[in-house]
C-alpha positions as CSV (number, residue, x, y, z in Angstrom):
1,M,-0.1,-0.2,-0.1
2,S,1.4,3.4,-1.2
3,L,1.9,6.3,1.6
4,L,-0.8,8.2,-0.2
5,E,-3.2,5.4,0.3
6,R,-2.2,4.6,3.5
7,H,-3.0,8.4,4.1
8,L,-6.7,8.2,2.5
9,L,-7.5,4.8,4.6
10,I,-10.0,5.0,7.3
11,V,-10.6,2.1,9.6
12,G,-13.3,1.7,11.7
13,Q,-12.7,-0.6,14.7
14,H,-16.0,-1.2,17.5
15,S,-14.4,-0.7,20.9
16,A,-16.1,-0.3,24.3
17,F,-16.4,3.5,23.4
18,G,-18.5,3.0,20.1
19,V,-17.0,3.1,16.9
20,A,-13.1,4.1,17.1
21,L,-11.7,5.2,13.8
22,E,-7.6,5.1,12.8
23,Y,-6.5,7.5,10.8
24,Y,-2.8,7.8,9.1
25,D,-2.0,10.8,8.2
26,R,1.6,11.6,6.4
27,I,2.5,14.2,8.8
28,Y,1.2,13.3,12.2
29,G,1.3,9.5,11.9
30,L,-1.5,7.2,13.1
31,A,-4.5,8.9,15.1
32,E,-7.2,7.2,16.8
33,I,-10.2,9.2,16.9
34,D,-13.2,8.1,19.2
35,E,-15.0,11.2,19.8
36,P,-18.4,9.7,18.3
37,V,-19.6,13.7,16.7
38,L,-15.8,13.4,14.8
39,V,-16.4,10.1,13.5
40,D,-19.7,11.1,12.4
41,V,-18.6,14.5,10.6
42,L,-15.5,12.8,8.7
43,H,-18.4,10.9,7.6
44,T,-21.0,13.3,6.4
45,R,-21.2,13.9,2.1
46,T,-20.0,17.3,3.0
47,L,-16.7,15.7,4.5
48,Q,-15.8,13.0,2.0
49,R,-16.6,15.8,-1.5
50,L,-13.4,17.6,-0.2
51,R,-11.6,14.3,-0.9
52,G,-12.0,15.5,-4.8
53,V,-11.6,19.3,-4.1
54,L,-7.5,19.7,-4.4
55,Q,-5.8,21.9,-2.3
56,H,-3.6,23.8,-5.7
57,G,-6.8,23.2,-8.0
58,I,-6.2,23.1,-11.4
59,S,-2.5,23.1,-10.8
60,G,-3.0,19.7,-8.7
61,L,-5.2,18.2,-11.2
62,I,-3.3,18.2,-14.1
63,G,-0.1,16.7,-12.0
64,V,2.1,19.9,-11.7
65,T,1.9,20.2,-7.9
66,H,0.9,17.0,-5.5
67,P,-2.5,16.3,-5.3
68,T,-3.1,16.9,-1.6
69,S,-7.1,17.3,-1.2
70,R,-9.0,19.3,1.1
71,F,-10.0,16.1,3.0
72,E,-6.5,15.6,4.2
73,H,-5.4,19.1,4.9
74,S,-8.9,19.3,6.8
75,V,-7.9,16.1,9.0
76,G,-4.7,17.6,9.3
77,V,-5.7,20.9,11.1
78,M,-7.5,19.1,13.6
79,L,-5.3,16.5,14.4
80,L,-2.6,19.3,14.9
81,A,-4.9,21.4,16.9
82,R,-6.0,18.3,18.7
83,R,-1.9,18.2,19.6
84,M,-1.6,21.6,20.8
85,G,-4.7,21.0,23.1
86,A,-7.7,22.5,20.9
87,S,-11.0,21.5,22.7
88,L,-13.2,19.5,20.9
89,L,-15.9,22.2,19.9
90,E,-12.4,23.8,18.1
91,Q,-11.5,20.3,16.3
92,L,-15.0,20.1,15.1
93,A,-14.2,24.1,13.9
94,A,-11.0,22.9,12.3
95,L,-12.8,20.0,10.4
96,L,-15.2,22.5,8.8
97,H,-12.9,25.4,8.4
98,D,-12.8,24.6,4.7
99,A,-16.1,22.6,4.0
100,S,-17.3,25.5,1.7
101,H,-14.8,25.6,-1.2
102,T,-16.0,25.1,-4.4
103,A,-14.0,22.4,-7.1
104,F,-11.2,23.9,-7.9
105,S,-10.5,25.8,-4.6
106,H,-9.2,28.9,-5.0
107,V,-8.9,29.0,-8.5
108,I,-13.0,30.4,-8.0
109,D,-11.6,33.3,-6.1
110,Y,-10.0,33.9,-9.8
111,V,-13.5,33.5,-11.2
112,Y,-15.1,35.8,-9.2
113,G,-12.5,38.7,-9.2
114,G,-11.0,37.9,-5.9
115,H,-7.5,36.9,-6.8
116,D,-6.1,39.0,-3.9
117,S,-8.1,38.0,-0.7
118,Q,-9.0,34.3,-1.8
119,C,-11.8,34.6,0.5
120,Y,-15.0,33.0,-1.4
121,H,-15.1,30.1,0.6
122,D,-15.6,32.2,3.8
123,T,-18.1,34.7,2.4
124,V,-20.2,31.6,1.2
125,K,-19.6,29.1,4.3
126,E,-22.8,30.2,6.4
127,T,-25.3,29.3,3.4
128,Y,-23.4,26.6,2.7
129,I,-23.2,24.4,5.7
130,A,-26.9,25.8,6.5
131,L,-27.8,23.7,3.3
132,S,-25.5,20.6,3.7
133,D,-25.8,17.6,6.4
134,L,-23.3,19.0,8.7
135,P,-26.5,20.5,11.1
136,E,-28.2,17.9,11.4
137,V,-25.8,15.3,12.1
138,L,-23.9,17.7,14.6
139,A,-27.6,18.4,16.2
140,R,-27.6,15.0,17.3
141,Y,-24.3,15.7,19.7
142,G,-26.3,18.9,21.0
143,Y,-23.8,20.7,18.6
144,D,-25.5,24.3,16.7
145,W,-23.1,24.4,13.7
146,R,-23.4,28.2,14.0
147,Q,-21.0,27.6,16.8
148,M,-18.1,27.0,14.5
149,L,-19.0,29.7,11.7
150,D,-16.9,32.6,13.5
151,E,-13.7,31.4,13.4
152,R,-12.3,34.2,15.7
153,Q,-13.2,32.3,18.7
154,F,-10.9,29.4,17.7
155,S,-7.4,30.6,18.4
156,L,-5.6,27.3,17.7
157,V,-7.2,27.2,14.3
158,E,-7.3,30.6,12.6
159,Q,-5.5,33.5,13.5
160,P,-5.0,36.4,10.9
161,A,-1.3,36.9,9.1
162,P,1.1,36.7,9.5
163,A,0.6,34.7,12.8
164,L,0.9,31.2,12.8
165,C,-2.2,29.2,13.5
166,A,-3.3,24.8,13.0
167,D,-4.4,26.0,9.0
168,R,-1.4,27.8,8.1
169,L,1.1,25.4,9.5
170,D,-0.9,22.1,7.7
171,Y,-0.8,23.2,4.5
172,F,2.6,24.9,4.9
173,F,4.1,21.1,6.2
174,R,2.4,19.2,3.4
175,D,3.3,21.3,0.8
176,S,7.1,22.0,2.1
177,L,7.6,18.6,2.0
178,D,6.1,18.0,-1.8
179,L,8.0,20.7,-2.8
180,G,11.0,19.2,-1.5
181,L,12.0,22.4,0.7
182,A,11.7,20.4,3.3
183,S,12.2,17.0,5.1
184,W,10.2,14.6,7.4
185,D,12.5,15.4,9.6
186,D,12.9,19.2,9.4
187,I,8.6,19.2,10.3
188,Q,9.3,17.3,13.0
189,R,11.6,19.1,14.2
190,A,9.6,21.9,13.8
191,L,6.4,20.7,15.7
192,A,8.2,20.1,18.9
193,A,8.9,23.1,18.9
194,L,5.3,24.7,19.0
195,V,3.6,25.5,22.0
196,V,0.7,26.8,22.8
197,H,0.9,30.6,24.8
198,Q,-2.1,32.8,26.3
199,G,-4.1,30.4,23.5
200,Q,-1.8,31.1,20.3
201,I,0.4,28.9,18.5
202,V,4.1,30.3,18.9
203,V,7.6,29.1,18.7
204,A,9.8,28.3,21.4
205,D,13.2,28.2,19.5
206,V,14.5,31.3,17.3
207,A,16.3,28.8,14.8
208,V,13.1,26.9,14.2
209,A,10.7,30.2,14.1
210,C,13.6,31.0,11.3
211,W,13.7,28.1,9.6
212,I,9.4,28.0,9.2
213,A,9.1,31.6,8.3
214,D,11.9,31.5,5.4
215,T,10.7,28.4,4.3
216,Y,7.3,29.6,4.3
217,M,8.5,32.1,2.0
218,A,10.3,30.1,-0.2
219,A,6.9,27.9,-0.7
220,D,4.9,30.5,-1.5
221,H,7.6,31.5,-4.4
222,A,7.5,28.2,-5.5
223,S,3.6,27.6,-5.5
224,W,1.4,29.5,-3.7
225,A,2.5,32.8,-5.5
226,S,4.0,31.1,-8.3
227,F,4.2,33.0,-12.0
228,R,3.0,29.5,-13.2
229,E,0.6,28.1,-11.3
230,V,-1.2,32.4,-10.8
231,G,-1.4,31.9,-14.6
232,L,-2.6,28.4,-14.3
233,Y,-5.5,29.0,-11.7
234,E,-6.0,32.2,-14.5
235,L,-6.7,30.3,-17.4
236,C,-8.7,27.9,-15.3
237,A,-10.4,30.5,-13.9
238,Q,-11.4,32.0,-17.5
239,A,-12.5,28.3,-18.9
240,I,-14.7,28.2,-15.6
241,R,-16.4,31.4,-16.6
242,Y,-17.1,30.8,-20.3
243,G,-18.3,27.6,-19.2
244,L,-20.9,29.1,-16.6
245,E,-21.7,31.8,-19.3
246,T,-22.5,29.5,-21.8
247,G,-24.1,27.3,-19.3
248,V,-21.7,23.9,-20.0
249,I,-21.6,24.0,-16.3
250,G,-24.4,25.1,-13.8
251,Q,-23.7,27.0,-10.1
252,D,-24.3,23.7,-9.1
253,D,-21.8,22.3,-10.1
254,L,-19.3,24.3,-8.6
255,W,-20.2,22.5,-5.4
256,S,-19.4,19.0,-7.1
257,T,-15.5,17.9,-7.2
258,D,-12.3,19.0,-9.6
259,A,-12.7,16.1,-11.7
260,Q,-16.4,16.5,-12.4
261,V,-16.4,19.6,-13.3
262,W,-13.4,19.2,-15.5
263,Q,-14.8,16.2,-17.0
264,K,-18.5,18.5,-18.4
265,L,-15.8,21.6,-20.0
266,Q,-13.6,18.8,-21.5
267,A,-16.7,17.1,-22.6
268,C,-18.1,20.4,-24.5
269,P,-17.3,20.6,-28.0
270,D,-17.5,24.3,-28.4
271,K,-14.2,25.7,-30.0
272,R,-13.3,28.3,-27.6
273,L,-13.8,26.8,-24.5
274,Q,-11.3,23.9,-26.0
275,E,-9.0,26.0,-27.0
276,L,-8.7,27.5,-23.5
277,L,-8.2,24.2,-22.1
278,Q,-5.6,22.8,-24.2
279,L,-3.9,26.1,-22.9
280,I,-4.4,24.6,-19.4
281,S,-1.5,22.0,-19.1
282,P,1.9,21.4,-18.1
283,R,3.3,22.4,-21.2
284,T,2.4,26.0,-21.1
285,R,4.7,28.2,-20.4
286,F,4.1,31.7,-18.9
287,V,6.6,34.7,-19.8
288,W,6.6,38.2,-18.4
289,D,5.8,40.5,-20.8
290,E,4.6,44.3,-20.0
291,H,4.1,45.3,-23.6
292,H,2.4,42.2,-24.9
293,P,0.6,40.5,-22.1
294,T,-2.2,37.7,-23.1
295,F,-3.7,39.1,-19.5
296,C,-2.1,40.8,-16.6
297,V,-3.2,39.1,-12.9
298,S,-2.1,39.8,-9.4
299,T,-2.6,37.0,-6.6
300,K,-2.8,37.0,-3.0
301,L,0.7,36.6,-1.1
302,R,1.7,34.4,2.1
303,T,3.9,35.1,4.5
304,V,4.6,34.2,8.3
305,D,6.1,36.4,11.2
306,P,5.6,33.9,13.8
307,Y,5.8,34.9,17.3
308,V,8.6,33.1,19.4
309,L,8.1,32.6,23.5
310,W,11.3,35.1,24.1
311,D,12.2,34.7,27.9
312,G,8.6,34.4,28.9
313,Q,7.2,36.7,26.6
314,L,5.4,36.7,23.0
315,R,8.6,39.0,20.4
316,L,8.1,38.7,16.7
317,L,10.6,37.2,14.8
318,S,10.9,39.9,13.1
319,E,12.1,42.2,16.2
320,I,14.4,39.4,17.2
321,D,16.0,39.1,13.8
322,P,15.7,42.0,11.7
323,R,17.3,40.8,8.5
324,Y,14.4,38.1,8.3
325,G,11.8,41.0,8.9
326,A,14.0,43.2,5.9
327,R,13.5,40.1,3.7
328,R,9.8,39.3,4.2
329,A,9.7,43.4,3.4
330,A,11.7,42.9,0.1
331,Y,10.0,39.8,-0.9
332,L,6.2,41.2,-0.7
333,R,7.5,44.3,-2.9
334,S,8.7,42.0,-5.1
335,K,5.6,40.1,-5.9
336,Q,2.6,43.0,-5.6
337,G,0.6,44.6,-8.4
338,Q,-0.4,43.0,-11.9
339,W,1.7,40.4,-13.9
340,P,1.6,41.1,-17.1
341,M,1.6,37.2,-18.0
342,R,2.1,36.0,-21.9
343,V,1.1,32.9,-22.5
344,V,2.9,30.2,-24.8
345,P,0.7,27.8,-25.7
346,P,2.2,24.1,-25.7
347,H,2.7,23.8,-29.1
348,E,4.9,26.5,-29.6
349,V,6.8,25.7,-26.9
350,M,7.4,22.1,-28.3
351,D,8.5,24.1,-31.7
352,E,10.9,26.3,-29.5
353,G,12.6,22.8,-28.5
354,M,12.8,21.3,-31.7
355,D,14.8,24.7,-33.1
C-alpha cells in the first residue's frame, strides 16, 4: 500500500466506547479518533466531497503540484489543533473550516475577481453549511453548527496573517514536503518547537522560527504565488467563467469535485472553450511581457512572522531578527501588483524545443 493510500484509509473499529477510527496522516502519523461526533462528521457527504477537491485546484489536477485534497488538509488541521490541546468544539471547527470550498479551491476566487483576498469560501460558508448534512449530524450531539462559523473564537485553528495557526501550519508542512523544501525530520523538529501561549500557537526556538518563516516564504514563491501556478489559475478561471456564461456548467457543478467539473468542460465541443482548455497544460509557459501580455493578474501573497516565546514573553521574529523582517518586506514588494503574462501554448513550446 502506498503512502497516499495509507493516508486516505479510514478504518472503523468497534470498541467499548463505540466506533473508533484509525487514521494515518503522512505528517502526524497514526491517530485514533474515538469521539463519536468527530467520526460522524468525517463521514458526512460534505466532508467526503473534499476528497475530490484539491488544495492546489487545477495545478494539482494536471500534475503540476502534489494532489493534496481539502479532506487531507482538514483532518490535518484537526489533528494539529488536537495535538496543541484544542477543545472538541475547536476540533470540529477545524474539520469544518474548509467545508465550503468549491471545486478547484481558490481558482473560484479568480473566477469572481477575488485574486488578492481569496476568501470566497468564507463568504459562502454559512449559506453552504446551512444547506448541507452537517447541521443534522451536529445537532445529534447537541451542537449548533453556527457555533463553528466565527473562526475568531478558535485561536489555535485560525489567526490573522502573518501569525501561525493550525490551518496555516498544516498546509505549509504538506506543501514544503511535496515541494522538496523540507524533509520529514525538518517538519518533526518544527512540530516539537510549537507551544501554546495565551491561546495561540507560537515557537519556542528562534532557529526553528527562522526556518518556518524562510521556508514558508520559499513555498509561496515556489507554488502558492508562483508565476506558473497563478497563470494556470487564471486560465482555468477563464474556462470556468466561460462555462458558466454559456451553460456548459451550472452553479451546482461548482459544489461537486474538480474531476467532475473538468470532465464536463472537456466534454463540451465549443471551440472557444476547447482552445482555453488546451492551454491549461503542464507544457504551457508563462512569460513576463509588459508590452504584449495575454492578461495581467495579481494574487494573494503569503508570508508569516511567527511569535517566538522569548524569556517568557512573546516577540515577533522580525523584532528578534530584523534581517528576516527586511527579507520579508523585500519579498512582498517584489511580488505586489499586476503581473503581465504572455501565454505560450504547448505547441509553440514544442516548436521552440525543436529549433
